[in-house]
Rosetta silent file (secondary structure, phi, psi, omega in degrees, C-alpha in Angstrom):
SEQUENCE: MNINNEDIAKQHILDLRQEVERCQLATKWTLTRKTTDHATVAARKADGKWKSLLETIIMMGRRML
SCORE:     score description
SCORE:     0.000 S_00000001
   1 L     0.000  125.289 -176.162    0.000    0.000    0.000 S_00000001
   2 L  -112.828  109.828  179.615    1.493    3.258   -1.136 S_00000001
   3 L  -109.121  126.687  178.422    0.204    6.349    0.672 S_00000001
   4 L  -103.049  176.488 -176.137    1.453    9.730   -0.402 S_00000001
   5 H   -61.744  -33.856 -179.668    1.256   13.071    1.366 S_00000001
   6 H   -65.138  -41.748  178.166   -1.865   14.108   -0.538 S_00000001
   7 H   -64.675  -39.687  178.361   -3.784   11.051    0.680 S_00000001
   8 H   -63.894  -42.921  179.363   -2.649   11.705    4.233 S_00000001
   9 H   -63.913  -42.567  178.938   -3.775   15.342    3.988 S_00000001
  10 H   -62.472  -42.131  179.079   -7.175   14.320    2.587 S_00000001
  11 H   -65.359  -39.382  178.678   -7.687   11.831    5.409 S_00000001
  12 H   -64.011  -42.871  178.108   -6.685   14.438    7.975 S_00000001
  13 H   -63.394  -41.780  177.695   -9.180   16.941    6.528 S_00000001
  14 H   -61.395  -43.476  178.104  -11.899   14.284    6.593 S_00000001
  15 H   -62.664  -41.336  179.347  -11.108   13.508   10.235 S_00000001
  16 H   -64.962  -40.890  178.384  -11.232   17.203   11.123 S_00000001
  17 H   -63.066  -41.510  178.284  -14.600   17.646    9.409 S_00000001
  18 H   -63.964  -39.289  178.581  -16.018   14.684   11.298 S_00000001
  19 H   -65.355  -39.082  177.155  -14.715   16.130   14.559 S_00000001
  20 H   -63.244  -43.290  178.109  -16.339   19.493   13.778 S_00000001
  21 H   -61.781  -42.204  178.242  -19.665   17.770   13.095 S_00000001
  22 H   -63.319  -40.974  179.063  -19.421   15.886   16.398 S_00000001
  23 H   -65.344  -40.545  178.682  -18.646   19.101   18.257 S_00000001
  24 H   -63.972  -43.544  178.034  -21.595   20.881   16.637 S_00000001
  25 H   -63.493  -41.392  179.390  -23.958   18.051   17.579 S_00000001
  26 H   -64.685  -38.945  179.191  -22.627   18.019   21.132 S_00000001
  27 H   -65.613  -45.005  178.085  -23.076   21.786   21.399 S_00000001
  28 H   -61.031  -44.064 -179.590  -26.665   21.602   20.129 S_00000001
  29 H   -63.020  -42.320  179.887  -27.431   18.747   22.509 S_00000001
  30 H   -64.400  -42.913 -179.866  -25.911   20.643   25.443 S_00000001
  31 H   -64.486  -42.636  179.692  -27.870   23.800   24.647 S_00000001
  32 H   -66.859  -36.992  178.987  -31.173   21.950   24.352 S_00000001
  33 H   -67.150  -40.409  179.182  -30.482   20.103   27.579 S_00000001
  34 H   -64.384  -41.741 -179.371  -29.650   23.331   29.412 S_00000001
  35 H   -66.564  -38.971  178.226  -32.849   25.018   28.204 S_00000001
  36 H   -69.598  -35.264  177.293  -34.968   22.041   29.263 S_00000001
  37 H   -65.076  -42.715  179.154  -33.189   21.934   32.639 S_00000001
  38 H   -64.443  -39.997  179.247  -33.854   25.641   33.188 S_00000001
  39 H   -66.173  -38.548  179.202  -37.506   25.209   32.223 S_00000001
  40 H   -65.731  -43.297  179.565  -37.837   22.257   34.599 S_00000001
  41 H   -64.036  -41.954  178.801  -36.297   24.186   37.485 S_00000001
  42 H   -63.376  -40.350  178.913  -38.587   27.155   36.809 S_00000001
  43 H   -65.756  -39.165  178.294  -41.611   24.865   36.731 S_00000001
  44 H   -64.281  -41.372  179.119  -40.574   23.259   40.007 S_00000001
  45 H   -62.391  -43.805  179.553  -40.207   26.650   41.665 S_00000001
  46 H   -65.491  -42.531  178.862  -43.659   27.695   40.471 S_00000001
  47 H   -63.233  -38.212  179.139  -45.162   24.378   41.550 S_00000001
  48 H   -63.615  -39.956  179.092  -43.531   24.738   44.947 S_00000001
  49 H   -65.465  -45.783 -178.914  -45.052   28.183   45.460 S_00000001
  50 H   -68.176  -35.845 -179.725  -48.528   27.009   44.497 S_00000001
  51 H   -65.633  -44.249 -179.961  -48.176   23.854   46.552 S_00000001
  52 H   -66.893  -35.467  177.410  -47.215   25.787   49.675 S_00000001
  53 H   -65.360  -43.167  178.495  -50.072   28.232   49.067 S_00000001
  54 H   -62.947  -42.876  178.045  -52.503   25.354   48.677 S_00000001
  55 H   -61.883  -39.607  178.747  -51.219   23.739   51.870 S_00000001
  56 H   -62.750  -45.012  179.254  -51.674   27.031   53.720 S_00000001
  57 H   -63.185  -42.056  179.771  -55.274   27.352   52.525 S_00000001
  58 H   -64.164  -43.354  178.763  -56.022   23.750   53.495 S_00000001
  59 H   -62.876  -39.553  177.587  -54.532   24.242   56.953 S_00000001
  60 H   -63.472  -40.907  177.925  -56.647   27.404   57.452 S_00000001
  61 H   -63.386  -40.198  178.523  -59.743   25.434   56.412 S_00000001
  62 H   -64.915  -39.230  179.860  -58.932   22.666   58.897 S_00000001
  63 H   -66.424  -33.741 -179.778  -58.530   25.194   61.689 S_00000001
  64 H   -69.352  -28.755 -179.242  -61.925   26.718   60.896 S_00000001
  65 L   -75.764    0.000    0.000  -63.628   23.324   61.267 S_00000001
């Protein structure tokens, strides 16, 4: 098998392109995961506020009985 410098350069460029594609996919995946994590945390905070408010109202109702 006879490999010359041009073949080596072409293979190197191909490897670099594949690495760039992998990095782009990883970046997209990370960004989507971060946005979903932030949305989940925000939803939990809102649910926690409403849950504590609901518990307070229920406790007031129990005291009235």
